[in-house]
C-alpha positions in Angstrom: 13.7 -55.9 8.8 13.3 -59.0 6.6 11.4 -62.3 7.9 13.4 -65.3 8.5 12.0 -68.6 7.9 13.6 -71.2 9.2 13.7 -74.2 11.5 13.3 -73.6 15.3 16.0 -74.6 18.1 15.5 -74.9 21.4 16.6 -71.0 22.2 12.9 -70.5 20.2 10.7 -72.7 22.7 9.7 -69.7 25.4 8.7 -67.5 22.0 7.0 -70.4 20.5 4.6 -71.7 23.0 4.1 -68.3 24.4 2.2 -67.6 20.7 0.1 -70.8 20.9 -1.3 -70.1 24.5 -2.0 -66.2 23.1 -3.7 -67.4 20.0 -6.0 -70.6 21.0 -6.3 -68.7 24.2 -5.3 -71.5 26.8 -2.6 -71.8 29.1 0.6 -74.3 28.5 -0.4 -77.6 28.4 1.2 -80.7 30.4 3.8 -82.3 27.6 4.1 -79.1 25.7 7.8 -78.6 26.3 8.3 -82.8 25.6 6.5 -82.2 22.6 8.6 -78.8 21.3 11.4 -80.6 22.1 11.0 -83.8 20.2 10.0 -81.8 17.2 13.3 -80.3 17.3 14.7 -83.8 16.5 13.2 -83.7 13.2 12.3 -87.2 12.9 8.9 -87.4 13.2 8.1 -83.9 12.7 9.2 -79.9 13.0 9.0 -76.8 13.9 9.7 -73.6 11.7 9.2 -69.9 12.7 8.8 -67.0 11.1 11.3 -64.2 12.6 12.1 -60.4 12.1 14.5 -58.8 13.9 14.3 -61.6 17.4 10.7 -61.5 17.8 8.9 -65.1 16.7 5.6 -64.0 14.6 4.7 -67.0 13.4 5.1 -71.3 13.0 4.3 -74.1 11.6 4.1 -77.5 12.8 4.6 -80.3 10.4 4.2 -83.8 11.3 6.1 -86.8 9.3 3.8 -90.0 8.9 4.3 -93.8 7.2 1.7 -94.9 5.1 1.8 -98.0 2.8 0.2 -96.6 0.5 2.5 -94.0 -0.3 5.4 -96.4 0.3 6.8 -93.9 2.4 5.9 -90.4 4.4 3.8 -88.1 3.9 3.8 -84.7 6.3 0.8 -83.3 7.8 0.5 -79.4 8.8 -0.6 -79.5 12.3 -0.3 -75.7 13.1 0.0 -72.7 11.6 -0.4 -70.1 13.6 1.3 -66.0 13.3 1.0 -63.3 15.5 -1.1 -60.1 15.1 2.4 -58.4 14.3 2.9 -60.7 11.5 -0.3 -60.4 9.6 -0.3 -58.9 6.4 3.6 -59.8 5.7 2.8 -62.8 4.2 4.4 -64.7 7.3 1.6 -67.8 7.0 2.2 -68.2 3.2 6.1 -68.3 3.4 5.7 -70.5 6.4 3.2 -72.5 4.5 5.7 -72.6 1.6 9.1 -73.5 3.1 6.7 -76.5 5.2 5.7 -77.8 1.9 9.4 -77.6 0.3 10.5 -79.8 3.2 8.5 -82.3 2.9 8.8 -82.8 -0.7 12.9 -82.5 -0.3 12.7 -85.2 2.1 10.6 -87.5 -0.5 7.1 -87.5 1.3 4.3 -88.2 -1.4 1.2 -86.2 0.0 1.0 -83.1 2.2 -2.2 -82.3 3.9 -3.9 -80.3 6.7 -7.4 -80.5 8.4 -9.9 -77.6 9.0 -12.4 -77.6 11.2 -15.5 -75.9 12.1 -13.4 -73.2 14.1 -10.5 -72.8 10.6 -13.1 -73.3 7.2 -12.9 -69.5 6.9 -9.2 -70.3 6.0 -9.8 -72.4 2.9 -9.3 -70.2 0.7 -5.9 -69.0 1.6 -5.2 -72.9 1.3 -6.1 -73.1 -1.9 -3.8 -70.9 -2.9 -1.4 -72.8 -2.1 -2.5 -75.6 -4.1 -4.4 -77.4 -1.6 -7.6 -79.2 -2.5 -10.9 -80.4 -0.2 -10.5 -83.9 0.3 -12.8 -85.8 2.1 -14.3 -85.7 5.5 -12.7 -86.3 9.1 -13.5 -88.6 11.5 -11.9 -88.6 15.0 -11.6 -90.4 18.8 -11.1 -88.9 21.6 -8.4 -91.0 23.7 -8.0 -89.3 26.9 
């Protein structure tokens, strides 16, 4: 059967959140449901799923942000997660390509992502899709 890449729906919520729990190795956090539902509205971002035979094999979440320097929006890949059963089927690449295409269609000036220590090994994957390393990230936790 072929793999379908599409916008997530409310009916995908359970499978998507279970996939995230499993892949990050942490229990579902308070606020995940609300955040998923907000992303379904597609104002500030969106969730894409890769599905085969009714099973979600992977997901990508993208946020859309405003910046004066771009005179509008830019897109940010927040999560790209693929279940073991989806590996080797180009699920990640298909999700990433679709996310980039949607950002371009939306008029975004740029599409970015962050690599952190635990994901540095993915740099060659992203380079295949035209990404280049730019600068360093700094963050401050607000909790």
